[in-house]
DSSP file (Angstrom, degrees, kcal/mol; ACC not computed):
  #  RESIDUE AA STRUCTURE BP1 BP2  ACC     N-H-->O    O-->H-N    N-H-->O    O-->H-N    TCO  KAPPA ALPHA  PHI   PSI    X-CA   Y-CA   Z-CA
    1    1 A X              0   0    0      0, 0.0   109,-0.0     0, 0.0     2,-0.0   0.000 360.0 360.0 360.0 131.6   94.7  116.9   99.5
    2    2 A X        -     0   0    0      1,-0.1     2,-0.1     2,-0.1     6,-0.1  -0.328 360.0-128.7 -63.5 140.9   96.0  114.5  102.2
    3    3 A X    >   -     0   0    0      1,-0.1     3,-1.9     4,-0.1    -1,-0.1  -0.481  31.9-100.9 -79.5 160.3   99.6  114.9  103.2
    4    4 A X  T 3  S+     0   0    0      1,-0.3    -1,-0.1    -2,-0.1    -2,-0.1   0.785 124.1  50.8 -55.8 -28.7  101.7  111.7  103.3
    5    5 A X  T 3  S+     0   0    0      2,-0.1    -1,-0.3     0, 0.0     2,-0.2   0.602  93.0  93.8 -86.4 -10.2  101.4  111.5  107.0
    6    6 A X  S <  S-     0   0    0     -3,-1.9     2,-0.2     1,-0.1    -4,-0.0  -0.564  81.0-115.5 -82.7 145.2   97.6  111.8  106.9
    7    7 A X        -     0   0    0     -2,-0.2     2,-0.3     1,-0.1    -4,-0.1  -0.541  29.6-125.9 -75.9 144.9   95.4  108.7  106.8
    8    8 A X        -     0   0    0     -2,-0.2    61,-0.3     1,-0.1    -1,-0.1  -0.680  22.0-110.8 -90.8 144.1   93.4  108.2  103.7
    9    9 A X        -     0   0    0     -2,-0.3    99,-0.5    59,-0.1     2,-0.4  -0.332  26.9-142.9 -62.0 153.9   89.6  107.6  103.8
   10   10 A X  E     -AB  66 107A   0     56,-2.0    56,-3.5    58,-0.2     2,-0.5  -0.994   9.7-156.1-121.5 131.2   88.4  104.2  102.8
   11   11 A X  E     -AB  65 106A   0     95,-3.4    95,-3.2    -2,-0.4     2,-0.6  -0.926   2.8-158.0-109.1 126.6   85.2  103.9  100.8
   12   12 A X  E     -AB  64 105A   0     52,-2.8    52,-2.3    -2,-0.5     2,-0.5  -0.926  15.9-175.7-100.7 120.4   83.2  100.7  100.9
   13   13 A X  E     -AB  63 104A   0     91,-3.0    91,-1.6    -2,-0.6     2,-0.4  -0.966   3.7-179.0-123.6 116.8   81.0  100.5   97.8
   14   14 A X  E     -AB  62 103A   0     48,-2.3    48,-2.6    -2,-0.5     2,-0.4  -0.945   7.4-163.3-118.2 136.2   78.6   97.7   97.3
   15   15 A X  E     -AB  61 102A   0     87,-2.9    87,-2.2    -2,-0.4     2,-0.4  -0.974   6.3-171.9-123.9 130.7   76.3   97.2   94.3
   16   16 A X  E     -AB  60 101A   0     44,-3.0    44,-2.6    -2,-0.4     2,-0.8  -0.980  19.8-151.6-127.7 130.3   73.3   95.0   94.3
   17   17 A X  E     -AB  59 100A   0     83,-3.0    83,-1.8    -2,-0.4     2,-0.5  -0.900  31.5-168.1 -95.5 110.3   71.1   94.0   91.4
   18   18 A X  E     -A   58   0A   0     40,-3.1    40,-2.2    -2,-0.8    81,-0.1  -0.881  20.9-126.4-113.4 124.4   67.8   93.4   93.2
   19   19 A X  E >>  -A   57   0A   0     -2,-0.5     3,-1.6    78,-0.4     4,-0.8  -0.395  28.0-119.8 -60.9 142.8   64.7   91.7   91.8
   20   20 A X  G >4 S+     0   0    0     36,-3.1     3,-1.0     1,-0.3     4,-0.5   0.868 113.0  57.4 -53.3 -40.7   61.6   93.9   92.2
   21   21 A X  G 34 S+     0   0    0     35,-0.3    -1,-0.3     1,-0.2     4,-0.3   0.739 111.2  42.9 -64.9 -22.4   59.9   91.3   94.4
   22   22 A X  G <> S+     0   0    0     -3,-1.6     4,-2.6    75,-0.1    -1,-0.2   0.481  87.2  96.8 -99.8  -5.5   62.8   91.3   96.8
   23   23 A X  H <X S+     0   0    0     -3,-1.0     4,-3.0    -4,-0.8     5,-0.2   0.903  82.9  45.6 -56.4 -51.6   63.3   95.1   97.0
   24   24 A X  H  > S+     0   0    0     -4,-0.5     4,-2.0     1,-0.2    -1,-0.2   0.924 115.8  45.3 -63.1 -45.8   61.3   95.9  100.2
   25   25 A X  H  > S+     0   0    0     -4,-0.3     4,-1.6     2,-0.2    -1,-0.2   0.925 115.3  48.2 -62.8 -43.6   62.8   93.0  102.2
   26   26 A X  H  X S+     0   0    0     -4,-2.6     4,-2.6     1,-0.2    -2,-0.2   0.930 110.5  50.3 -63.5 -45.3   66.3   93.8  101.0
   27   27 A X  H  X S+     0   0    0     -4,-3.0     4,-2.7    -5,-0.2    -1,-0.2   0.849 104.9  58.0 -64.5 -33.7   66.0   97.5  101.8
   28   28 A X  H  X S+     0   0    0     -4,-2.0     4,-1.7    -5,-0.2    -1,-0.2   0.927 111.1  42.7 -58.4 -43.7   64.7   96.8  105.3
   29   29 A X  H  X S+     0   0    0     -4,-1.6     4,-2.4     2,-0.2    -2,-0.2   0.902 112.2  53.1 -70.1 -41.3   67.9   94.9  105.9
   30   30 A X  H  X S+     0   0    0     -4,-2.6     4,-3.0     1,-0.2    -2,-0.2   0.913 109.1  49.6 -60.5 -42.9   70.1   97.5  104.2
   31   31 A X  H  X S+     0   0    0     -4,-2.7     4,-2.6     2,-0.2    -1,-0.2   0.901 109.6  51.7 -63.8 -40.5   68.6  100.3  106.4
   32   32 A X  H  X S+     0   0    0     -4,-1.7     4,-1.8    -5,-0.2    -2,-0.2   0.932 113.7  43.6 -60.1 -46.6   69.2   98.2  109.6
   33   33 A X  H  X S+     0   0    0     -4,-2.4     4,-3.0     2,-0.2     5,-0.2   0.918 112.5  52.9 -66.4 -43.9   72.9   97.7  108.6
   34   34 A X  H  X S+     0   0    0     -4,-3.0     4,-2.3     1,-0.2    -2,-0.2   0.923 108.6  50.1 -56.8 -45.8   73.2  101.4  107.6
   35   35 A X  H  X S+     0   0    0     -4,-2.6     4,-0.5     1,-0.2    -1,-0.2   0.890 112.9  46.9 -62.9 -39.4   71.9  102.5  110.9
   36   36 A X  H >< S+     0   0    0     -4,-1.8     3,-1.3    -5,-0.2     4,-0.3   0.951 112.8  47.7 -66.2 -49.6   74.3  100.3  112.8
   37   37 A X  H >< S+     0   0    0     -4,-3.0     3,-1.7     1,-0.3    -2,-0.2   0.848 102.4  64.1 -62.4 -33.9   77.3  101.3  110.7
   38   38 A X  H 3< S+     0   0    0     -4,-2.3    -1,-0.3     1,-0.3    -2,-0.2   0.734  99.4  54.8 -62.9 -21.2   76.5  105.0  111.1
   39   39 A X  T << S+     0   0    0     -3,-1.3    -1,-0.3    -4,-0.5     2,-0.2   0.542  86.8 104.0 -87.5  -7.2   77.1  104.6  114.9
   40   40 A X  S X  S-     0   0    0     -3,-1.7     3,-1.7    -4,-0.3    35,-0.1  -0.526  83.7 -99.6 -81.0 141.4   80.6  103.2  114.4
   41   41 A X  T 3  S+     0   0    0      1,-0.2    34,-0.1    -2,-0.2    -1,-0.1  -0.292 106.6  24.5 -57.4 136.5   83.6  105.4  115.1
   42   42 A X  T 3  S+     0   0    0      1,-0.3    25,-2.4    24,-0.1     2,-0.7   0.415  79.2 139.5  90.5  -1.3   85.1  106.8  111.9
   43   43 A X  E <   +C   66   0A   0     -3,-1.7    -1,-0.3    23,-0.2    23,-0.2  -0.678  21.4 173.6 -78.0 115.6   82.0  106.6  109.8
   44   44 A X  E     -     0   0A   0     21,-3.0     2,-0.3    -2,-0.7    -1,-0.2   0.840  64.4  -5.4 -92.6 -39.0   82.0  109.9  107.8
   45   45 A X  E     -C   65   0A   0     20,-1.1    20,-2.4     2,-0.0    -1,-0.4  -0.986  53.8-165.9-155.5 153.4   79.1  109.2  105.5
   46   46 A X  E     -C   64   0A   0     -2,-0.3     2,-0.3    18,-0.2    18,-0.2  -0.878  17.7-179.9-147.7 104.8   76.8  106.4  104.8
   47   47 A X  E     -C   63   0A   0     16,-3.1    16,-2.0    -2,-0.3     2,-0.5  -0.822  20.1-163.0-114.8 146.1   74.6  106.5  101.7
   48   48 A X  E     -C   62   0A   0     -2,-0.3     2,-0.3    14,-0.2    14,-0.2  -0.993  23.1-178.6-123.0 121.1   72.0  104.1  100.1
   49   49 A X  E     -C   61   0A   0     12,-3.4    12,-2.6    -2,-0.5     2,-0.4  -0.852  11.6-157.7-121.8 152.7   71.3  104.9   96.5
   50   50 A X  E     -C   60   0A   0     -2,-0.3     2,-0.5    10,-0.2    10,-0.2  -0.996   7.8-165.6-135.4 136.9   69.0  103.5   93.9
   51   51 A X  E     -C   59   0A   0      8,-2.8     8,-2.5    -2,-0.4    -2,-0.0  -0.982  32.2-122.9-115.2 118.3   69.0  103.4   90.1
   52   52 A X        -     0   0    0     -2,-0.5     2,-0.2     6,-0.2     6,-0.2  -0.346  32.8-148.3 -60.6 137.3   65.7  102.4   88.7
   53   53 A X        -     0   0    0      4,-0.2     2,-0.4     2,-0.1     5,-0.1  -0.510  13.2-106.5-103.3 172.7   66.2   99.4   86.5
   54   54 A X  S >  S-     0   0    0     -2,-0.2     3,-0.7     2,-0.0     2,-0.3  -0.785  85.5  -6.3 -94.8 143.4   64.5   98.2   83.4
   55   55 A X  T 3  S-     0   0    0     -2,-0.4    -2,-0.1     1,-0.2     0, 0.0  -0.557 128.2 -19.6  78.5-134.5   62.3   95.2   83.8
   56   56 A X  T 3  S+     0   0    0     -2,-0.3   -36,-3.1   -37,-0.0     2,-0.3   0.098 116.1  72.8-104.4  22.9   62.2   93.4   87.1
   57   57 A X  E <   -A   19   0A   0     -3,-0.7     2,-0.3   -38,-0.3   -38,-0.2  -0.974  49.7-170.9-136.3 149.6   65.4   94.6   88.7
   58   58 A X  E     -A   18   0A   0    -40,-2.2   -40,-3.1    -2,-0.3     2,-0.6  -0.900  26.0-119.2-128.7 165.8   66.8   97.7   90.2
   59   59 A X  E     -AC  17  51A   0     -8,-2.5    -8,-2.8    -2,-0.3     2,-0.5  -0.926  22.7-169.2-109.6 123.4   70.3   98.6   91.3
   60   60 A X  E     -AC  16  50A   0    -44,-2.6   -44,-3.0    -2,-0.6     2,-0.4  -0.948   6.8-171.3-109.6 129.2   70.9   99.5   95.0
   61   61 A X  E     -AC  15  49A   0    -12,-2.6   -12,-3.4    -2,-0.5     2,-0.4  -0.980   6.8-162.7-123.0 131.5   74.3  101.0   95.8
   62   62 A X  E     -AC  14  48A   0    -48,-2.6   -48,-2.3    -2,-0.4     2,-0.4  -0.947   6.0-173.3-112.2 137.2   75.7  101.5   99.3
   63   63 A X  E     +AC  13  47A   0    -16,-2.0   -16,-3.1    -2,-0.4     2,-0.5  -0.985   3.7 179.2-130.9 119.3   78.6  103.9   99.8
   64   64 A X  E     -AC  12  46A   0    -52,-2.3   -52,-2.8    -2,-0.4     2,-0.6  -0.984  13.8-154.3-122.8 125.1   80.2  104.2  103.2
   65   65 A X  E     -AC  11  45A   0    -20,-2.4   -21,-3.0    -2,-0.5   -20,-1.1  -0.870  11.6-163.7 -99.1 126.5   83.2  106.5  103.8
   66   66 A X  E     -AC  10  43A   0    -56,-3.5   -56,-2.0    -2,-0.6   -23,-0.2  -0.839  27.3-123.7-107.7 146.7   85.5  105.5  106.7
   67   67 A X  S    S-     0   0    0    -25,-2.4     2,-0.3    -2,-0.3    -1,-0.1   0.860  85.1 -29.2 -54.3 -40.8   88.0  107.9  108.3
   68   68 A X  S  > S-     0   0    0    -59,-0.1     4,-2.2   -26,-0.1   -58,-0.2  -0.948  74.2 -79.3-165.4 179.0   90.8  105.4  107.6
   69   69 A X  H  > S+     0   0    0    -61,-0.3     4,-2.7    -2,-0.3     5,-0.2   0.829 124.1  55.8 -63.6 -32.8   91.6  101.7  107.2
   70   70 A X  H  > S+     0   0    0      2,-0.2     4,-2.6     1,-0.2    -1,-0.2   0.942 108.4  46.4 -65.4 -47.1   91.6  101.2  111.0
   71   71 A X  H  > S+     0   0    0      1,-0.2     4,-2.3     2,-0.2    -2,-0.2   0.906 113.5  50.3 -61.1 -41.3   88.1  102.5  111.4
   72   72 A X  H  X S+     0   0    0     -4,-2.2     4,-2.4     2,-0.2    -2,-0.2   0.935 111.6  47.3 -62.2 -47.4   87.0  100.4  108.4
   73   73 A X  H  X S+     0   0    0     -4,-2.7     4,-2.1     1,-0.2    -2,-0.2   0.898 112.2  49.7 -62.4 -41.4   88.5   97.3  109.9
   74   74 A X  H  X S+     0   0    0     -4,-2.6     4,-2.3     1,-0.2    -1,-0.2   0.898 111.2  49.3 -64.5 -40.3   87.0   97.9  113.3
   75   75 A X  H  X S+     0   0    0     -4,-2.3     4,-2.7     2,-0.2    -2,-0.2   0.891 108.9  52.6 -67.0 -39.7   83.6   98.5  111.8
   76   76 A X  H  X S+     0   0    0     -4,-2.4     4,-2.4     2,-0.2    -1,-0.2   0.922 111.1  47.1 -60.7 -43.4   83.8   95.3  109.7
   77   77 A X  H  X S+     0   0    0     -4,-2.1     4,-2.2     2,-0.2    -2,-0.2   0.906 112.5  49.4 -65.1 -41.6   84.7   93.3  112.9
   78   78 A X  H  X S+     0   0    0     -4,-2.3     4,-2.3     2,-0.2    -2,-0.2   0.901 111.8  48.6 -64.6 -40.7   81.8   94.9  114.8
   79   79 A X  H  X S+     0   0    0     -4,-2.7     4,-2.6     2,-0.2    -2,-0.2   0.911 110.2  51.2 -65.9 -41.8   79.3   94.2  112.0
   80   80 A X  H  X S+     0   0    0     -4,-2.4     4,-2.4     1,-0.2    -2,-0.2   0.911 111.2  48.3 -61.8 -41.4   80.5   90.5  111.8
   81   81 A X  H  X S+     0   0    0     -4,-2.2     4,-2.6     2,-0.2    -1,-0.2   0.911 110.9  50.8 -64.3 -41.7   80.0   90.2  115.6
   82   82 A X  H  X S+     0   0    0     -4,-2.3     4,-2.0     1,-0.2     6,-0.3   0.910 110.0  50.2 -62.4 -42.1   76.5   91.8  115.3
   83   83 A X  H  X>S+     0   0    0     -4,-2.6     5,-1.8     2,-0.2     4,-1.3   0.927 111.0  48.7 -61.9 -45.4   75.6   89.3  112.6
   84   84 A X  H  <5S+     0   0    0     -4,-2.4     3,-0.4     1,-0.2    -2,-0.2   0.929 111.1  50.2 -60.3 -45.4   76.8   86.3  114.6
   85   85 A X  H  <5S+     0   0    0     -4,-2.6    -1,-0.2     1,-0.2    -2,-0.2   0.870 117.8  38.7 -61.4 -38.1   74.8   87.5  117.7
   86   86 A X  H  <5S-     0   0    0     -4,-2.0    -1,-0.2    -5,-0.2    -2,-0.2   0.555 108.4-120.4 -91.6  -8.3   71.6   88.0  115.7
   87   87 A X  T  <5 +     0   0    0     -4,-1.3     2,-0.4    -3,-0.4    -3,-0.2   0.690  58.7 153.6  77.3  17.8   72.1   84.9  113.5
   88   88 A X      < -     0   0    0     -5,-1.8     2,-0.6    -6,-0.3    -1,-0.3  -0.679  27.2-168.7 -86.0 132.0   72.0   87.0  110.3
   89   89 A X     >  -     0   0    0     -2,-0.4     4,-2.0     1,-0.1     3,-0.2  -0.910   4.8-167.4-120.2 101.3   73.9   85.6  107.3
   90   90 A X  H  > S+     0   0    0     -2,-0.6     4,-2.4     1,-0.2     5,-0.2   0.883  88.0  52.3 -57.1 -40.7   74.2   88.2  104.6
   91   91 A X  H  > S+     0   0    0      1,-0.2     4,-2.4     2,-0.2    -1,-0.2   0.895 107.8  51.6 -64.4 -39.1   75.3   85.7  101.9
   92   92 A X  H  > S+     0   0    0     -3,-0.2     4,-2.8     2,-0.2    -1,-0.2   0.895 109.9  49.8 -64.2 -39.4   72.3   83.5  102.6
   93   93 A X  H  X S+     0   0    0     -4,-2.0     4,-2.4     2,-0.2    -2,-0.2   0.934 110.4  49.8 -63.6 -46.2   69.9   86.5  102.3
   94   94 A X  H  X>S+     0   0    0     -4,-2.4     5,-2.5     1,-0.2     4,-0.6   0.918 114.7  44.3 -59.0 -44.9   71.5   87.5   98.9
   95   95 A X  H ><5S+     0   0    0     -4,-2.4     3,-0.9     3,-0.2    -2,-0.2   0.928 112.7  50.8 -66.2 -45.2   71.2   84.0   97.6
   96   96 A X  H 3<5S+     0   0    0     -4,-2.8    -2,-0.2     1,-0.2    -1,-0.2   0.871 113.7  44.6 -61.6 -38.2   67.6   83.5   98.9
   97   97 A X  H 3<5S-     0   0    0     -4,-2.4   -78,-0.4    -5,-0.2    -1,-0.2   0.508 110.7-119.3 -86.9  -4.0   66.4   86.7   97.3
   98   98 A X  T <<5 +     0   0    0     -3,-0.9     2,-0.4    -4,-0.6    -3,-0.2   0.872  55.6 161.2  71.0  37.2   68.2   86.1   94.0
   99   99 A X      < -     0   0    0     -5,-2.5     2,-0.5    -6,-0.2    -1,-0.2  -0.728  35.3-143.3 -94.8 138.3   70.4   89.2   94.3
  100  100 A X  E     -B   17   0A   0    -83,-1.8   -83,-3.0    -2,-0.4     2,-0.4  -0.881  27.4-169.6 -96.6 131.5   73.6   89.7   92.3
  101  101 A X  E     -B   16   0A   0     -2,-0.5     2,-0.4   -85,-0.2   -85,-0.2  -0.934  20.0-174.3-129.2 146.7   76.2   91.5   94.4
  102  102 A X  E     -B   15   0A   0    -87,-2.2   -87,-2.9    -2,-0.4     2,-0.4  -0.996  12.9-163.5-136.4 134.2   79.6   93.2   93.8
  103  103 A X  E     +B   14   0A   0     -2,-0.4     2,-0.3   -89,-0.2   -89,-0.2  -0.927  10.9 171.5-123.2 141.5   81.7   94.5   96.6
  104  104 A X  E     -B   13   0A   0    -91,-1.6   -91,-3.0    -2,-0.4     2,-0.5  -0.997  22.2-155.7-148.7 144.7   84.7   96.9   96.6
  105  105 A X  E     -B   12   0A   0     -2,-0.3     2,-0.3   -93,-0.2   -93,-0.2  -0.992  29.0-179.3-116.6 127.0   86.9   98.8   99.0
  106  106 A X  E     -B   11   0A   0    -95,-3.2   -95,-3.4    -2,-0.5     2,-0.4  -0.904  20.6-153.8-130.6 152.3   88.5  101.9   97.5
  107  107 A X  E     -B   10   0A   0     -2,-0.3   -97,-0.1   -97,-0.2     2,-0.0  -0.941  32.9-105.0-119.7 147.7   90.8  104.7   98.5
  108  108 A X        -     0   0    0    -99,-0.5     2,-0.3    -2,-0.4  -100,-0.0  -0.370  33.7-151.2 -67.8 151.0   90.9  108.1   96.9
  109  109 A X        -     0   0    0     -2,-0.0     2,-0.1     1,-0.0    -1,-0.0  -0.860  24.6 -96.7-118.8 158.0   93.8  108.9   94.5
  110  110 A X              0   0    0     -2,-0.3    -1,-0.0     1,-0.1     0, 0.0  -0.449 360.0 360.0 -69.9 145.0   95.4  112.2   93.8
  111  111 A X              0   0    0     -2,-0.1    -1,-0.1     0, 0.0    -2,-0.0   0.509 360.0 360.0 -67.6 360.0   94.1  113.9   90.6
């Protein structure tokens, strides 16, 4: 259990409802982003999970644990800069592929 003076991990948890027709293209982008984020200081773990859906959608969940809020903020800034340099617009991709997305940043709590 973290002591009061210890920094808390920050978890970024993103959930995507992805149409089957968009799955491969979306996962290619997710893997690219995952590989970039994994190189950033303070990245403790970086997971991409899938829950098979019914019908024409599946659920893709990404979970990234950051050492602390500073590492998380620095990684967000680095990712935004990388997106600008490459001309990638995540929101435009989500809209074009018809993906429903929910984003959350969470910290652990004591039991």
